[in-house]
Residue, then its C-alpha position, 0 to 999 in steps of 0.5 A: m286421633k290425638r284423644l286416642l292417642s293420650l288415652i293409649v299413653l295414660f293407659a300405658l303409663l298408669p301401672g307404672v305410676v300405681a307401682l311407684a306411689q305404694e309404699p312398702a309396707g311395715t315401713p315408718s311412714a314419716q321421718g320422725d318415726f324411730v324404729p330400731v334396726n333390730q325391730l325392722p322386718a327383712q327386706t331386700e332392696q327391689l325396684p319393682a320393675a315388672p309394672l314399668l317393664m310391662g308398661a313400657y312394652a304395652f306402650v311400645w306395642v300400641a304405639l307400633l299397632v297405631y302407627v302401622w294402622s295409620l300408614w295402612k290407611r294412608m296406603g289405601k287412600l294413595e291406591r285409590e288416588l292412583a286408580e282414579l289417575r290411570r283411569r283419567v289418563q287412559n280415557p281423556 
């Protein structure tokens, strides 16, 4: 169960990590590179929010489904135990 949860977390966070690791094209790669302002490409400041948002939603949905599945399994076990207890009480 822990291994499954670890894999789910890894796959949910992977798009966000990849998006953060990418460097915008056309930017100097090191601080020593000098590029005059008039030669820089026109850029708007944007955060890569879509991959992070999708990763967060995926993580929440997967966590919710795992939790509901866990409750479903525990409720089934509890119902079986109650049925066994009723049988024992009625037939001593």
